N, C-alpha and C positions, 0 to 999 in steps of 0.2 A: 489350194495349190494350183498354180497355173500350168498349162500344158507346155511341153518342151519338145525338142527334136527327138527325145528318147521316149516319147509317150507311145503306148500301145493300148488298144481297146480290145478286151476279150468280151465277145458279144454272143448272146443267144442261149447260153447255158442256164441250167438251174444253179443258182448261186446260194450257198448256205451262209447266212449271216447270223450274228448273235440273236437277232430278232426273229429268225425263221428263214425259210427258203423262198427265194424270189424266182419266179418263172421268167424265162427269157431275160435274164439279168445281164448287167454289164459290170465288168471290173476294169477300171482304168489304172494303168501302171505308168508311173512317171519316174524314170530312172530306177532307183532301187525300192521305191515306195508305192503304196497304193494312193491314188490321187482322187480328187473330187471333180477334176475337169481335164480335158485333153484338147490339144490343138485340132483344128478342122482337118488337117492333113495327116493326123495320126493313123498308122496302119490298124486295120481291124482284123482280128482273128475270129472267124466264125466257129463257135463251139456248140452250135445247135445240136440237141440230142445228148449232150454231155452234162456232167456235174462239175462245178468248181467249188472246192472246199479248201480250208486253210491248210498250209503245210503241216505235216505231222510233227509232233514233239515227243521224242522218246527219252524218258528220264532213267532208263535202266537198260544198258546195252554194253556187251562185252566185246563186240567185234563183228566182222563180216568180210565178205570178199576174199576169204582165205587169210585174213590178217586179224590179229588179236590186239585189243586195247591193253591187255594185261602183260604183254611182252613185246619185244621187237623195237624197231626204230620209230621215229616220228613219221616217216614216210609210210611205214606199215599201218600206223593209226589212220593216216589220211586215206589209205586204200580202203579201210573199213568204212570210214566216213563217207567217201564217194559212193560206195556200194549202197549204203542206206539212203543217201540222197536220191539215187536213181530209183529208189522204191518209195519216194515221197517224204522221207524224214528229213526235213529241212533244218531242224534243231535237234541236237543229240548231246546227251550227257554220257561221258565215257565211264564205264564201271570197271572196278578192279575185282580181283578175287583174293582169297587169303594167301598171304606170303609173310615172311618175317618182316618186322617193322622197318628195318633198314632198307630192304628192297621196296617196300611200299612207299617209303619216303622218296626214294630215287624215282620211282614210277610217277609219283605225284608231281615231282618237279618237271618231268618231261611233259606230262599232260597239261600242267598249268601253263606252260609256254604256248601250247596249241590253243588253250582256252583264251589266253590273252590276245592271240592273233585272230580270234573269232572262228576258228575251225570247229571247236566243240563248245558246248555251253557250260562246261564245268566237269567236276569229278564226283563220282559216287563210289564210296568205299563200302564194298560188301565183304565183310570179314576184315580182320580175324576175330572180332568181338561177338562171336556167335556160339550157339550151343552145340556141343559135340553130339547131343542126342538128335539134332536136326541139321546136321552139317551139310547134307546134300553133296554137291561136287566141290567140297572144300577139304583141304588136307588137315586131318584131325590133329596131327602133331604140332601144327602151327597155330591152333586156336588158343585164345587167351581171354581172360575176363576183361570187361571194358573198364580198365583203369582210366579215370578222367585225365590223368597226366599223359598217358599214352595216346588217348584220343586227341588231346590238344596237340601233341607232336605231329600227328597226321594232318590236322587242320593247318598248322603252321607250314608244313611241307608243301601244302597245296597253294600257298601264296595268294590267299583270297579267292581261290577257285573251287574250294570244297562246297558242294551243293547238298550232299546227302550222305549219311552214314547209317548202315543197317546194323542193328544191335539186337542181341538177345537180352532184353532189358531186365529179365529176372536174375541174371548173373550178378555176382558181387560188383558193385560200382556202376551197375546199369542205370539206376535212376539219377545218380549224380552226373553220369555222362550225358544223359538226355538233357538235363538242365544246362550243362556246359554247352552243348550243341545249340540249344535254343538261345542262349545268351549271345552266341556268335553268329546267329542267323543261318545256321546250317540245319537242314531237315534231319530230324531223328526219326528213323524208320524202324518199326518193329518187324523182325523177320528172323528166319532160321532159329526159331524160339521154341522152348518147351514150357512157356509161361501158362499159368492158370488164368482164368477169367479175371480174378481179383488183381493179380499181378499186372495184367495187361491194362486194366483200368487205372492202376497207379501210375503206369508209364505214360498213359495219355494225359493224366492230370499233371505229370511232370513236364509235359511239353512235346511228346511224340505225336506226329501228325500224319504219318504214312504207314501203311501195311505193305511190306515188301512181298510181292507176288502172293496175295491172299490165297489161303488154302494150302499152298505148297510149302513144305518144310516147316510145318507147325501142326499141333494136335488137331485131330478132326473134331467136329461138333459132336457132343454127346449129351444125352438128356439130363444127366446129373452133374456132368463136368463140361460146361459149355466151352471152356477154354478161350484162347485168344480170338477165334473167329467171331464169336458172338459179340465180344466187347468191341472189336474193330468195326464190325458192320453197323452196330447200333449208335455209335458216337459221331455226331455231326462234325466234330473237329478233325476226323480222320478221313483221308483219301486212300482208297484201296487199289493197289496195282493188280491187274489181271493179265495173264498170258493167254490170249485166245488163239491157240494154234491147233486145237483139236486133240492135243496130247496131254497138256497140263491140266485141263479142266473139262469136266462133263458140261454140256450145254446147260443143264439144269442149274449148275452151280454159278455159271455166268449170269443166268437170268435171276437167280437169288440175289446176287450182289447188286445188279442194276435195279431190281425191284425194291430191295430193302434199303440200300444206301442211297439210291437215286443216281441218275446219270451225272449229277453235279459233284459226286464224290467218288467217281471211278477214273482211273488213269490206265488206259491200255498201253502195255509195254511189250517189248520183244524178249528181254532177257537173252538176246542173241549172243551166240559165240561165233568164232571165225568162219564156221561153215555156212552161215547165213548168206544166201545169194551166191554160193560157190559149189556145193554139192556134197555127196557122200564121201566118206574116207576116214582116215585117222588124223586126229588133231590133238592139241593140248589146251587145257583150260588151266592156266597157271602151271603147276608142276604135274598135273594129272592127265593121263592119256584118255582120250575120248574117241569112241567109235560112232560115226554117224552112218546110220543105215535107214533107208527110206525116209530121209529127212528128220529122223529122230536121233538126238544126241544122248548117248549114255556112257558112263564111265566104263573103261575096259575092265577094271577091277571093281566088282560089286554090282555093276549094272544100274546105278542110280541115274536118273535123268540129269543131264549136265547142261543146263541152259536150253536154248532152243535154236532152231535155224529159221526162225520167223522173221519176216519183214512186215512193216506196219501196213503196207498196201494189202497184203494178204489178210491181216487181222481186220482191217476195215471191211473188205469184201465178205469175209466169213461172218462178221457181226451182223451185217445187213441181210445177206442172202440165205444164210443157214440159220442164224439165231433170231432173225426177224426183228432186230432192233431198229428203231427209227433212225434215219440218216442223221438227223439233228442231234440225237443222243450220242451217236458214235463220234460225230465231230467234236462234241463237248469233251468226250472222254479221251480222244486221241490227239487233240490240239489245245483247246482252251484250258482244261483243268491242269495238265502238266505245266503249261506256260505260266499259269497263275502261281502254282506251287514254287516254281523256280524263280519267281519275281520278274518274269520276262513278258508279262501280258501287255505292257505298254508298247511292245515292239512286235510281238508275234502271237499266234494262237487264234487269230480271227481275221476276217477280211474287213478292215475298217480303214478309212482315210488316215494317212499319216504313219500307219504301220508298214513294216517291210512287206514287199510284194513276194511273200512266200505262199505258194499255193500248189494244189494238185488238181489235175484234170482227170476225171474218171468217165468211162463210157456208161451207157445205160445199164450194163450188167456189172458195173463197178470194177472193171479192169482198168488199171492205170494206163493213161495215154499221154500225160504230160506232167512235168514238174518244173516249177519256177522257183528260184531262190534269189532273193535280193534283186528281182527284176530281170534275171537272166535265165533262159531256158536251160535246164539240165537235161530234161527229156522234152523234145519239141513235139507237141501234138500234131503239127503239120507234116511230120515225117522228115 
């Protein structure tokens, strides 16, 4: 690619590439893309002492900035998207929660328009096809078995923008629904499930490839009943989502997942609700009231954890500085792996020529200092 009047050279940082970290590296941005060359007069941004990593990809997110993806207008959704972009998430899938099917179809139509415009990267349906035993912050009276015909209706309502559906695959119709999703190129994710080890393996064999927020809303590991966690961790076909906010997971369980599955099979997510990047207070997740106190979201009735207030820059910093994970492993889990799952790795998820110039600048302590999306600064590291 040749240089242009819109070229910019980011120089001097530690740059994390798919092949490893380059000291005193250079990233050349030409328009909206990463380029291999720049004009002699291209402006240089000195990022010495910083890290440059790919823009984050969040495949499980319900809102932020005081706005929910599960309700409200298109502008409300864009408010949440902008909030997460300011925290480094340059690619985001909007997640729903359990509602009646007609309301979910209406919601899917609105979100599909935003996906077609490029504002979001598609739709994740979390519920209503989940187990009442592991419902978490979902309305029990609206839960239903995963009838393939009803699953198909939601896919159709998304107008080609459905990316993932979370299912309790042990329920009647679960395995047939997994097969249907696989046939239509939609990720079948096992979650909010009460499945046994054997039932989980059957779902993986049927085509399920993701564990929705591993450990949460599923039976715990037990020595005689290993349950879904063991099956999901051991199978190379499965990528496991993890919410690294210090509330959902003990650090030892995060380490277990990275050690046993490997960094190539982990996707760091937020599972954020509208309080992310906004603050404590009372909110709603679908029809359910949520109280956020000290940045922890819980249902007003029952006290179940109701998503998170996490942003991915915080998950990145925590993974490196508290959990001691290698920066390269965190980049893989927070950018490359979800991009690959979503079929977007040709465009995003790594810093390579020809891909979109989506990147995050972090200081030496891994605090966010800059965000670029499509070659434009959302957060300018120059102040």
